[in-house]
MOPAC internal coordinates of N, CA, C and O (Angstrom, degrees):
PM7 1SCF
backbone

  N    0.0000 0     0.00 0     0.00 0    0    0    0
  C    1.4647 1     0.00 0     0.00 0    1    0    0
  C    1.5624 1   113.75 1     0.00 0    2    1    0
  O    1.2310 1   118.74 1   -20.85 1    3    2    1
  N    1.3132 1   120.01 1   159.15 1    3    2    1
  C    1.3961 1   121.48 1  -178.55 1    5    3    2
  C    1.4673 1   115.48 1    61.22 1    6    5    3
  O    1.2310 1   120.26 1  -157.16 1    7    6    5
  N    1.3923 1   117.11 1    22.84 1    7    6    5
  C    1.5149 1   121.19 1   172.66 1    9    7    6
  C    1.5483 1   105.33 1  -133.25 1   10    9    7
  O    1.2310 1   121.37 1   -17.05 1   11   10    9
  N    1.3599 1   114.99 1   162.95 1   11   10    9
  C    1.4643 1   113.43 1   174.74 1   13   11   10
  C    1.5203 1   114.82 1   -48.71 1   14   13   11
  O    1.2310 1   122.23 1   -46.10 1   15   14   13
  N    1.3882 1   113.33 1   133.90 1   15   14   13
  C    1.4650 1   116.32 1  -178.05 1   17   15   14
  C    1.4778 1   114.75 1    90.19 1   18   17   15
  O    1.2310 1   121.12 1   163.18 1   19   18   17
  N    1.4042 1   115.47 1   -16.82 1   19   18   17
  C    1.4358 1   119.36 1  -176.83 1   21   19   18
  C    1.5076 1   114.97 1   -99.23 1   22   21   19
  O    1.2310 1   118.69 1   -19.12 1   23   22   21
  N    1.3521 1   120.10 1   160.88 1   23   22   21
  C    1.3876 1   120.70 1   174.26 1   25   23   22
  C    1.5370 1   108.41 1   -67.19 1   26   25   23
  O    1.2310 1   120.64 1   -40.14 1   27   26   25
  N    1.3680 1   116.39 1   139.86 1   27   26   25
  C    1.4629 1   119.72 1  -177.79 1   29   27   26
  C    1.5363 1   114.37 1  -126.16 1   30   29   27
  O    1.2310 1   120.96 1   158.71 1   31   30   29
  N    1.4127 1   115.77 1   -21.29 1   31   30   29
  C    1.4184 1   117.52 1   179.45 1   33   31   30
  C    1.5072 1   107.22 1  -167.56 1   34   33   31
  O    1.2310 1   119.51 1   -21.05 1   35   34   33
  N    1.3291 1   118.54 1   158.95 1   35   34   33
  C    1.3766 1   123.87 1   174.68 1   37   35   34
  C    1.5965 1   111.79 1  -147.44 1   38   37   35
  O    1.2310 1   121.92 1   -35.18 1   39   38   37
  N    1.2599 1   113.93 1   144.82 1   39   38   37
  C    1.3927 1   121.43 1  -175.69 1   41   39   38
  C    1.5197 1   110.66 1  -133.10 1   42   41   39
  O    1.2310 1   119.48 1   -42.52 1   43   42   41
  N    1.3119 1   118.60 1   137.48 1   43   42   41
  C    1.4082 1   124.82 1   167.74 1   45   43   42
  C    1.5208 1   109.83 1   -99.37 1   46   45   43
  O    1.2310 1   120.41 1   -61.32 1   47   46   45
  N    1.3409 1   116.83 1   118.68 1   47   46   45
  C    1.5051 1   121.48 1   175.61 1   49   47   46
  C    1.5408 1   104.20 1   -99.78 1   50   49   47
  O    1.2310 1   122.47 1   -65.74 1   51   50   49
  N    1.3263 1   112.87 1   114.26 1   51   50   49
  C    1.5193 1   113.35 1  -172.65 1   53   51   50
  C    1.4943 1   106.97 1  -123.53 1   54   53   51
  O    1.2310 1   123.22 1   -30.59 1   55   54   53
  N    1.3944 1   111.43 1   149.41 1   55   54   53
  C    1.5082 1   119.16 1   174.80 1   57   55   54
  C    1.5306 1   111.49 1   -73.13 1   58   57   55
  O    1.2310 1   120.00 1   158.68 1   59   58   57
  N    1.3634 1   117.61 1   -21.32 1   59   58   57
  C    1.3872 1   123.39 1   179.24 1   61   59   58
  C    1.5381 1   108.50 1  -137.90 1   62   61   59
  O    1.2310 1   119.16 1  -100.55 1   63   62   61
  N    1.3540 1   119.20 1    79.45 1   63   62   61
  C    1.4259 1   126.76 1  -175.11 1   65   63   62
  C    1.5051 1   113.12 1   -59.09 1   66   65   63
  O    1.2310 1   119.40 1   144.52 1   67   66   65
  N    1.2698 1   118.75 1   -35.48 1   67   66   65
  C    1.5141 1   122.96 1  -178.70 1   69   67   66
  C    1.5947 1   107.56 1   -66.11 1   70   69   67
  O    1.2310 1   121.28 1   130.28 1   71   70   69
  N    1.3413 1   115.16 1   -49.72 1   71   70   69
  C    1.5293 1   120.52 1   174.47 1   73   71   70
  C    1.5521 1   112.76 1   -53.48 1   74   73   71
  O    1.2310 1   122.05 1   134.29 1   75   74   73
  N    1.3354 1   113.67 1   -45.71 1   75   74   73
  C    1.4675 1   121.19 1  -174.80 1   77   75   74
  C    1.5987 1   107.15 1   -66.42 1   78   77   75
  O    1.2310 1   121.43 1   138.40 1   79   78   77
  N    1.3437 1   114.87 1   -41.60 1   79   78   77
  C    1.4828 1   118.79 1  -176.70 1   81   79   78
  C    1.6552 1   104.65 1   -66.15 1   82   81   79
  O    1.2310 1   119.64 1   136.77 1   83   82   81
  N    1.2113 1   118.30 1   -43.23 1   83   82   81
  C    1.4454 1   122.23 1  -178.78 1   85   83   82
  C    1.6612 1   108.67 1   -63.62 1   86   85   83
  O    1.2310 1   123.24 1   139.75 1   87   86   85
  N    1.3614 1   111.39 1   -40.25 1   87   86   85
  C    1.5220 1   113.42 1  -176.51 1   89   87   86
  C    1.4574 1   107.07 1   -63.63 1   90   89   87
  O    1.2310 1   119.15 1   124.74 1   91   90   89
  N    1.4021 1   119.23 1   -55.26 1   91   90   89
  C    1.4596 1   119.74 1  -174.58 1   93   91   90
  C    1.4488 1   112.85 1   -71.74 1   94   93   91
  O    1.2310 1   115.85 1   159.20 1   95   94   93
  N    1.3357 1   125.48 1   -20.80 1   95   94   93
  C    1.3955 1   124.37 1   169.11 1   97   95   94
  C    1.5444 1   111.87 1   -67.89 1   98   97   95
  O    1.2310 1   120.50 1   144.14 1   99   98   97
  N    1.2339 1   116.66 1   -35.86 1   99   98   97
  C    1.3905 1   119.42 1   178.88 1  101   99   98
  C    1.6052 1   110.19 1   -76.95 1  102  101   99
  O    1.2310 1   120.45 1   133.73 1  103  102  101
  N    1.3197 1   116.74 1   -46.27 1  103  102  101
  C    1.4940 1   121.28 1  -178.42 1  105  103  102
  C    1.4779 1   110.99 1   -68.46 1  106  105  103
  O    1.2310 1   119.01 1   132.13 1  107  106  105
  N    1.3248 1   119.50 1   -47.87 1  107  106  105
  C    1.4644 1   123.18 1  -169.26 1  109  107  106
  C    1.5282 1   115.34 1  -113.72 1  110  109  107
  O    1.2310 1   122.70 1   174.37 1  111  110  109
  N    1.3088 1   112.44 1    -5.63 1  111  110  109
  C    1.4353 1   112.70 1  -177.05 1  113  111  110
  C    1.4809 1   118.41 1    80.38 1  114  113  111
  O    1.2310 1   120.92 1  -175.27 1  115  114  113
  N    1.4220 1   115.84 1     4.73 1  115  114  113
  C    1.4695 1   119.23 1  -174.62 1  117  115  114
  C    1.4968 1   113.05 1   -56.74 1  118  117  115
  O    1.2310 1   122.28 1   -33.81 1  119  118  117
  N    1.3034 1   113.23 1   146.19 1  119  118  117
  C    1.5153 1   119.21 1   168.33 1  121  119  118
  C    1.5908 1   110.19 1  -111.81 1  122  121  119
  O    1.2310 1   119.15 1   -15.34 1  123  122  121
  N    1.2320 1   119.22 1   164.66 1  123  122  121
  C    1.4686 1   121.14 1  -171.81 1  125  123  122
  C    1.5460 1   112.69 1  -129.19 1  126  125  123
  O    1.2310 1   120.98 1   -36.20 1  127  126  125
  N    1.2974 1   115.72 1   143.80 1  127  126  125
  C    1.5319 1   117.70 1   175.84 1  129  127  126
  C    1.5982 1   103.98 1  -128.95 1  130  129  127
  O    1.2310 1   120.95 1   -56.76 1  131  130  129
  N    1.3262 1   115.78 1   123.24 1  131  130  129
  C    1.4477 1   116.44 1   179.85 1  133  131  130
  C    1.5738 1   110.59 1   -60.13 1  134  133  131
  O    1.2310 1   121.97 1   -25.52 1  135  134  133
  N    1.2910 1   113.84 1   154.48 1  135  134  133
  C    1.3871 1   121.16 1  -179.11 1  137  135  134
  C    1.5328 1   104.20 1  -134.64 1  138  137  135
  O    1.2310 1   118.54 1  -102.86 1  139  138  137
  N    1.4477 1   120.38 1    77.14 1  139  138  137
  C    1.3989 1   125.35 1  -170.62 1  141  139  138
  C    1.5159 1   112.75 1   -50.93 1  142  141  139
  O    1.2310 1   118.03 1   136.13 1  143  142  141
  N    1.2769 1   121.36 1   -43.87 1  143  142  141
  C    1.4208 1   123.47 1  -176.63 1  145  143  142
  C    1.5628 1   114.41 1   -57.91 1  146  145  143
  O    1.2310 1   120.73 1   160.79 1  147  146  145
  N    1.3995 1   116.21 1   -19.21 1  147  146  145
  C    1.4553 1   122.68 1  -179.43 1  149  147  146
  C    1.5354 1   110.95 1   -95.91 1  150  149  147
  O    1.2310 1   118.83 1  -179.25 1  151  150  149
  N    1.3469 1   119.83 1     0.75 1  151  150  149
  C    1.4710 1   119.92 1   178.46 1  153  151  150
  C    1.5135 1   108.35 1   121.11 1  154  153  151
  O    1.2310 1   120.46 1   -21.35 1  155  154  153
  N    1.3225 1   116.72 1   158.65 1  155  154  153
  C    1.4594 1   124.08 1  -171.68 1  157  155  154
  C    1.5169 1   112.73 1   -66.60 1  158  157  155
  O    1.2310 1   119.69 1   149.22 1  159  158  157
  N    1.3250 1   118.19 1   -30.78 1  159  158  157
  C    1.5094 1   121.47 1  -175.07 1  161  159  158
  C    1.4986 1   110.49 1  -103.09 1  162  161  159
  O    1.2310 1   117.45 1  -171.18 1  163  162  161
  N    1.4174 1   122.46 1     8.82 1  163  162  161
  C    1.5196 1   121.55 1  -178.15 1  165  163  162
  C    1.5166 1   105.56 1   -99.23 1  166  165  163
  O    1.2310 1   123.66 1   -38.56 1  167  166  165
  N    1.3101 1   110.58 1   141.44 1  167  166  165
  C    1.4944 1   123.30 1   171.01 1  169  167  166
  C    1.4923 1   110.07 1  -144.04 1  170  169  167
  O    1.2310 1   122.10 1   -23.13 1  171  170  169
  N    1.3657 1   113.59 1   156.87 1  171  170  169
  C    1.3485 1   122.51 1   172.09 1  173  171  170
  C    1.5759 1   110.35 1   -83.53 1  174  173  171
  O    1.2310 1   117.74 1   -31.35 1  175  174  173
  N    1.3339 1   121.91 1   148.65 1  175  174  173
  C    1.4027 1   118.63 1   176.58 1  177  175  174
  C    1.5303 1   111.23 1  -114.62 1  178  177  175
  O    1.2310 1   120.61 1   -27.56 1  179  178  177
  N    1.3108 1   116.44 1   152.44 1  179  178  177
  C    1.5125 1   120.69 1  -165.35 1  181  179  178
  C    1.5300 1   108.01 1  -142.43 1  182  181  179
  O    1.2310 1   121.54 1   -26.18 1  183  182  181
  N    1.2836 1   114.67 1   153.82 1  183  182  181
  C    1.5311 1   120.07 1   165.94 1  185  183  182
  C    1.4787 1   102.90 1   -72.28 1  186  185  183
  O    1.2310 1   121.36 1   -37.54 1  187  186  185
  N    1.3953 1   115.00 1   142.46 1  187  186  185
  C    1.5082 1   118.45 1   176.43 1  189  187  186
  C    1.5558 1   113.89 1   -51.15 1  190  189  187
  O    1.2310 1   121.26 1   -50.11 1  191  190  189
  N    1.3476 1   115.19 1   129.89 1  191  190  189
  C    1.4069 1   121.78 1   178.86 1  193  191  190
  C    1.5772 1   115.18 1    77.95 1  194  193  191
  O    1.2310 1   120.62 1  -173.39 1  195  194  193
  N    1.3124 1   116.41 1     6.61 1  195  194  193
  C    1.4996 1   121.50 1  -178.51 1  197  195  194
  C    1.4748 1   105.52 1  -116.19 1  198  197  195
  O    1.2310 1   120.74 1   -55.38 1  199  198  197
  N    1.4265 1   116.18 1   124.62 1  199  198  197
  C    1.4388 1   117.01 1   177.38 1  201  199  198
  C    1.4278 1   114.21 1   -80.67 1  202  201  199
  O    1.2310 1   116.14 1   163.66 1  203  202  201
  N    1.4025 1   124.94 1   -16.34 1  203  202  201
  C    1.4525 1   127.73 1   177.59 1  205  203  202
  C    1.4796 1   111.00 1   -69.29 1  206  205  203
  O    1.2310 1   121.07 1   -59.66 1  207  206  205
  N    1.3010 1   115.56 1   120.34 1  207  206  205
  C    1.4645 1   121.38 1   178.79 1  209  207  206
  C    1.5023 1   113.72 1   -68.63 1  210  209  207
  O    1.2310 1   119.89 1   -39.88 1  211  210  209
  N    1.3722 1   117.81 1   140.12 1  211  210  209
  C    1.4060 1   118.53 1   175.58 1  213  211  210
  C    1.5800 1   113.70 1   -93.87 1  214  213  211
  O    1.2310 1   121.83 1   163.36 1  215  214  213
  N    1.4095 1   114.11 1   -16.64 1  215  214  213
  C    1.3939 1   118.49 1  -179.46 1  217  215  214
  C    1.4910 1   106.48 1   166.41 1  218  217  215
  O    1.2310 1   119.58 1    16.11 1  219  218  217
  N    1.3673 1   118.40 1  -163.89 1  219  218  217
  C    1.4467 1   122.21 1  -177.19 1  221  219  218
  C    1.4777 1   114.90 1  -132.00 1  222  221  219
  O    1.2310 1   120.42 1   -19.16 1  223  222  221
  N    1.3109 1   116.81 1   160.84 1  223  222  221
  C    1.4181 1   122.05 1  -174.80 1  225  223  222
  C    1.5037 1   106.96 1  -142.23 1  226  225  223
  O    1.2310 1   118.71 1   -54.80 1  227  226  225
  N    1.3508 1   120.06 1   125.20 1  227  226  225
  C    1.4987 1   119.48 1   178.92 1  229  227  226
  C    1.4904 1   108.32 1  -160.56 1  230  229  227
  O    1.2310 1   124.68 1    14.81 1  231  230  229
  N    1.3501 1   108.61 1  -165.19 1  231  230  229
  C    1.4675 1   113.84 1   175.44 1  233  231  230
  C    1.5074 1   119.37 1   -82.83 1  234  233  231
  O    1.2310 1   117.68 1     9.25 1  235  234  233
  N    1.2119 1   122.03 1  -170.75 1  235  234  233
  C    1.4517 1   127.69 1  -162.49 1  237  235  234
  C    1.5572 1   110.90 1   -70.76 1  238  237  235
  O    1.2310 1   121.26 1   160.02 1  239  238  237
  N    1.3255 1   115.20 1   -19.98 1  239  238  237
  C    1.4869 1   121.02 1   179.27 1  241  239  238
  C    1.5273 1   113.92 1    49.84 1  242  241  239
  O    1.2310 1   119.89 1  -132.73 1  243  242  241
  N    1.3717 1   117.82 1    47.27 1  243  242  241
  C    1.3536 1   117.58 1   178.41 1  245  243  242
  C    1.5572 1   119.50 1    94.35 1  246  245  243
  O    1.2310 1   122.85 1   175.91 1  247  246  245
  N    1.3017 1   112.13 1    -4.09 1  247  246  245
  C    1.5068 1   122.73 1  -176.21 1  249  247  246
  C    1.5296 1   111.52 1  -107.27 1  250  249  247
  O    1.2310 1   122.79 1  -139.77 1  251  250  249
  N    1.3555 1   112.26 1    40.23 1  251  250  249
  C    1.4447 1   118.60 1  -173.16 1  253  251  250
  C    1.5557 1   118.66 1   -63.97 1  254  253  251
  O    1.2310 1   123.10 1   161.97 1  255  254  253
  N    1.2389 1   111.67 1   -18.03 1  255  254  253
  C    1.4875 1   117.96 1  -179.39 1  257  255  254
  C    1.6279 1   111.79 1   -84.85 1  258  257  255
  O    1.2310 1   121.11 1   175.43 1  259  258  257
  N    1.2744 1   115.48 1    -4.57 1  259  258  257
  C    1.3850 1   124.88 1   178.94 1  261  259  258
  C    1.4743 1   110.85 1  -102.10 1  262  261  259
  O    1.2310 1   120.21 1   -29.00 1  263  262  261
  N    1.4473 1   117.20 1   151.00 1  263  262  261
  C    1.4601 1   119.01 1   173.19 1  265  263  262
  C    1.5561 1   110.59 1   -70.56 1  266  265  263
  O    1.2310 1   120.71 1   -16.53 1  267  266  265
  N    1.2670 1   116.24 1   163.47 1  267  266  265
  C    1.5372 1   117.19 1   170.09 1  269  267  266
  C    1.4766 1   112.50 1   -51.29 1  270  269  267
  O    1.2310 1   118.65 1   -40.01 1  271  270  269
  N    1.2919 1   120.18 1   139.99 1  271  270  269
  C    1.4690 1   121.88 1  -174.66 1  273  271  270
  C    1.5013 1   111.37 1  -159.79 1  274  273  271
  O    1.2310 1   122.30 1   -21.23 1  275  274  273
  N    1.3564 1   113.20 1   158.77 1  275  274  273
  C    1.4963 1   118.69 1   173.43 1  277  275  274
  C    1.5289 1   105.33 1   -95.70 1  278  277  275
  O    1.2310 1   123.73 1   -32.34 1  279  278  277
  N    1.4298 1   110.45 1   147.66 1  279  278  277
  C    1.4390 1   119.98 1   176.73 1  281  279  278
  C    1.5682 1   103.36 1  -124.27 1  282  281  279
  O    1.2310 1   120.56 1   -49.58 1  283  282  281
  N    1.3859 1   116.54 1   130.42 1  283  282  281
  C    1.4266 1   118.95 1  -178.98 1  285  283  282
  C    1.5001 1   104.32 1  -113.24 1  286  285  283
  O    1.2310 1   121.88 1   -36.05 1  287  286  285
  N    1.3971 1   114.01 1   143.95 1  287  286  285
  C    1.4171 1   120.58 1   178.70 1  289  287  286
  C    1.5460 1   111.02 1  -112.36 1  290  289  287
  O    1.2310 1   119.59 1   -48.77 1  291  290  289
  N    1.3212 1   118.38 1   131.23 1  291  290  289
  C    1.5156 1   116.37 1  -178.98 1  293  291  290
  C    1.6079 1   101.80 1  -115.20 1  294  293  291
  O    1.2310 1   122.98 1   -34.71 1  295  294  293
  N    1.3202 1   111.89 1   145.29 1  295  294  293
  C    1.4521 1   119.77 1   176.35 1  297  295  294
  C    1.5160 1   112.64 1   -78.02 1  298  297  295
  O    1.2310 1   121.02 1   -38.23 1  299  298  297
  N    1.3248 1   115.66 1   141.77 1  299  298  297
  C    1.4692 1   118.69 1   178.60 1  301  299  298
  C    1.6012 1   103.70 1  -137.46 1  302  301  299
  O    1.2310 1   121.31 1   -27.34 1  303  302  301
  N    1.3071 1   115.10 1   152.66 1  303  302  301
  C    1.4903 1   118.80 1   172.17 1  305  303  302
  C    1.5279 1   112.28 1   -62.68 1  306  305  303
  O    1.2310 1   119.21 1   141.07 1  307  306  305
  N    1.3195 1   119.10 1   -38.93 1  307  306  305
  C    1.3848 1   120.79 1  -172.65 1  309  307  306
  C    1.6227 1   106.99 1  -149.95 1  310  309  307
  O    1.2310 1   123.60 1   -68.40 1  311  310  309
  N    1.3004 1   110.71 1   111.60 1  311  310  309
  C    1.4569 1   117.33 1  -178.63 1  313  311  310
  C    1.4567 1   117.88 1   -53.93 1  314  313  311
  O    1.2310 1   120.07 1   134.16 1  315  314  313
  N    1.3326 1   117.48 1   -45.84 1  315  314  313
  C    1.4003 1   122.06 1  -172.34 1  317  315  314
  C    1.5278 1   106.94 1   -74.19 1  318  317  315
  O    1.2310 1   117.71 1   141.84 1  319  318  317
  N    1.2542 1   121.97 1   -38.16 1  319  318  317
  C    1.4861 1   121.85 1   173.13 1  321  319  318
  C    1.5205 1   112.25 1   -63.28 1  322  321  319
  O    1.2310 1   120.46 1   140.09 1  323  322  321
  N    1.3193 1   116.73 1   -39.91 1  323  322  321
  C    1.4367 1   121.96 1   173.65 1  325  323  322
  C    1.4912 1   116.43 1   -58.39 1  326  325  323
  O    1.2310 1   121.18 1   138.60 1  327  326  325
  N    1.3333 1   115.35 1   -41.40 1  327  326  325
  C    1.5611 1   122.89 1   177.64 1  329  327  326
  C    1.4378 1   104.50 1   -66.70 1  330  329  327
  O    1.2310 1   117.89 1   132.71 1  331  330  329
  N    1.3163 1   121.63 1   -47.29 1  331  330  329
  C    1.5204 1   120.92 1  -176.81 1  333  331  330
  C    1.5687 1   112.33 1   -64.14 1  334  333  331
  O    1.2310 1   121.07 1   143.78 1  335  334  333
  N    1.3539 1   115.55 1   -36.22 1  335  334  333
  C    1.4019 1   118.52 1   178.19 1  337  335  334
  C    1.6547 1   110.98 1   -68.99 1  338  337  335
  O    1.2310 1   120.82 1   137.16 1  339  338  337
  N    1.3397 1   116.03 1   -42.84 1  339  338  337
  C    1.4472 1   121.57 1   176.09 1  341  339  338
  C    1.5681 1   111.30 1   -60.22 1  342  341  339
  O    1.2310 1   120.98 1   142.72 1  343  342  341
  N    1.2768 1   115.74 1   -37.28 1  343  342  341
  C    1.4730 1   114.69 1  -179.16 1  345  343  342
  C    1.4617 1   110.74 1   -72.85 1  346  345  343
  O    1.2310 1   118.62 1   146.51 1  347  346  345
  N    1.2887 1   120.23 1   -33.49 1  347  346  345
  C    1.5162 1   120.93 1   178.14 1  349  347  346
  C    1.5343 1   111.41 1   -80.69 1  350  349  347
  O    1.2310 1   118.24 1   171.53 1  351  350  349
  N    1.3473 1   120.96 1    -8.47 1  351  350  349
  C    1.3907 1   118.66 1  -177.62 1  353  351  350
  C    1.5758 1   113.27 1  -122.03 1  354  353  351
  O    1.2310 1   121.53 1  -147.37 1  355  354  353
  N    1.2705 1   114.68 1    32.63 1  355  354  353
  C    1.4926 1   121.10 1   177.56 1  357  355  354
  C    1.4366 1   119.53 1    88.43 1  358  357  355
  O    1.2310 1   118.84 1  -167.11 1  359  358  357
  N    1.3098 1   119.81 1    12.89 1  359  358  357
  C    1.4140 1   121.75 1   175.20 1  361  359  358
  C    1.5000 1   111.94 1   -89.77 1  362  361  359
  O    1.2310 1   120.14 1   -10.70 1  363  362  361
  N    1.3125 1   117.33 1   169.30 1  363  362  361
  C    1.4132 1   120.06 1   177.54 1  365  363  362
  C    1.5812 1   105.64 1  -130.86 1  366  365  363
  O    1.2310 1   123.54 1   -48.60 1  367  366  365
  N    1.3639 1   110.82 1   131.40 1  367  366  365
  C    1.4702 1   121.22 1  -178.93 1  369  367  366
  C    1.5488 1   108.60 1   -86.06 1  370  369  367
  O    1.2310 1   119.67 1   -67.34 1  371  370  369
  N    1.3500 1   118.24 1   112.66 1  371  370  369
  C    1.5425 1   123.57 1   170.84 1  373  371  370
  C    1.5085 1   108.02 1   -79.47 1  374  373  371
  O    1.2310 1   121.85 1   146.42 1  375  374  373
  N    1.3053 1   114.07 1   -33.58 1  375  374  373
  C    1.5390 1   116.37 1  -175.01 1  377  375  374
  C    1.5585 1   103.74 1  -155.58 1  378  377  375
  O    1.2310 1   121.12 1   -55.74 1  379  378  377
  N    1.3277 1   115.46 1   124.26 1  379  378  377
  C    1.4785 1   118.75 1   178.57 1  381  379  378
  C    1.4881 1   109.44 1   -69.67 1  382  381  379
  O    1.2310 1   118.51 1    -6.43 1  383  382  381
  N    1.2909 1   120.44 1   173.57 1  383  382  381
  C    1.4692 1   125.21 1   179.88 1  385  383  382
  C    1.5444 1   112.86 1   -51.28 1  386  385  383
  O    1.2310 1   121.97 1   -47.11 1  387  386  385
  N    1.2481 1   113.84 1   132.89 1  387  386  385
  C    1.5480 1   122.34 1   172.80 1  389  387  386
  C    1.4895 1   108.85 1  -142.09 1  390  389  387
  O    1.2310 1   122.47 1   -20.05 1  391  390  389
  N    1.4076 1   112.87 1   159.95 1  391  390  389
  C    1.3992 1   122.81 1  -177.75 1  393  391  390
  C    1.5069 1   108.27 1   -94.59 1  394  393  391
  O    1.2310 1   120.14 1   -40.97 1  395  394  393
  N    1.3528 1   117.33 1   139.03 1  395  394  393
  C    1.4118 1   124.30 1   169.85 1  397  395  394
  C    1.5297 1   113.65 1  -133.51 1  398  397  395
  O    1.2310 1   118.77 1    -9.76 1  399  398  397
  N    1.2931 1   119.95 1   170.24 1  399  398  397
  C    1.4541 1   117.95 1   175.39 1  401  399  398
  C    1.5825 1   115.10 1   -63.73 1  402  401  399
  O    1.2310 1   123.34 1   168.22 1  403  402  401
  N    1.3296 1   111.21 1   -11.78 1  403  402  401
  C    1.5103 1   115.54 1  -179.97 1  405  403  402
  C    1.5126 1   111.72 1  -103.01 1  406  405  403
  O    1.2310 1   120.09 1  -179.05 1  407  406  405
  N    1.3439 1   117.43 1     0.95 1  407  406  405
  C    1.4601 1   118.22 1   179.11 1  409  407  406
  C    1.5431 1   107.69 1   127.32 1  410  409  407
  O    1.2310 1   122.03 1    -6.71 1  411  410  409
  N    1.3019 1   113.71 1   173.29 1  411  410  409
  C    1.5243 1   117.68 1   178.89 1  413  411  410
  C    1.5519 1   108.19 1   -81.08 1  414  413  411
  O    1.2310 1   121.16 1   -41.71 1  415  414  413
  N    1.3406 1   115.38 1   138.29 1  415  414  413
  C    1.4951 1   124.29 1  -172.98 1  417  415  414
  C    1.5160 1   108.14 1  -136.50 1  418  417  415
  O    1.2310 1   120.92 1   -15.41 1  419  418  417
  N    1.2601 1   115.85 1   164.59 1  419  418  417
  C    1.4127 1   127.28 1   171.17 1  421  419  418
  C    1.5543 1   107.60 1  -149.47 1  422  421  419
  O    1.2310 1   118.77 1   -16.33 1  423  422  421
  N    1.3129 1   119.95 1   163.67 1  423  422  421
  C    1.4309 1   124.17 1   177.68 1  425  423  422
  C    1.4794 1   108.04 1  -124.84 1  426  425  423
  O    1.2310 1   121.76 1   -61.69 1  427  426  425
  N    1.3859 1   114.23 1   118.31 1  427  426  425
  C    1.3693 1   123.81 1  -178.70 1  429  427  426
  C    1.5375 1   110.01 1  -123.06 1  430  429  427
  O    1.2310 1   121.94 1   -21.77 1  431  430  429
  N    1.3659 1   113.89 1   158.23 1  431  430  429
  C    1.4710 1   122.45 1   172.32 1  433  431  430
  C    1.4593 1   112.41 1  -148.89 1  434  433  431
  O    1.2310 1   117.70 1   -15.31 1  435  434  433
  N    1.1988 1   121.99 1   164.69 1  435  434  433
  C    1.4277 1   127.03 1   173.90 1  437  435  434
  C    1.4443 1   110.13 1   -76.55 1  438  437  435
  O    1.2310 1   118.88 1   -44.41 1  439  438  437
  N    1.3009 1   119.74 1   135.59 1  439  438  437
  C    1.5119 1   121.62 1   179.78 1  441  439  438
  C    1.5129 1   112.51 1   -68.78 1  442  441  439
  O    1.2310 1   120.31 1   -38.77 1  443  442  441
  N    1.3123 1   117.02 1   141.23 1  443  442  441
  C    1.3733 1   122.15 1   176.50 1  445  443  442
  C    1.5348 1   109.70 1   -63.40 1  446  445  443
  O    1.2310 1   119.57 1   -32.31 1  447  446  445
  N    1.3389 1   118.43 1   147.69 1  447  446  445
  C    1.4072 1   123.88 1  -174.29 1  449  447  446
  C    1.5562 1   109.95 1  -108.09 1  450  449  447
  O    1.2310 1   120.10 1   180.00 1  451  450  449

């Protein structure tokens, strides 16, 4: 993890983030820390007693037409090269490479068959 090809982050985008936080706190014991720069209902989740975040949980962030869902982030050495590779090998680009305060990102999915 946290290397090219490895899982680097995950987010739960929820229609009801408060209920989702309560569910995972009960099920897995997760604790939460607000991350105000990511929006008023976004927080990182953690194992109890561990300051290192495991991922984030928040509202739909503009994806209101979708159901609640998990988004996984994989590390790559070069986002733009990875997007080009995905396009030529059956992937579908939802959003080309863009810069964020957390690094360069793109949104990809597998094409429907």
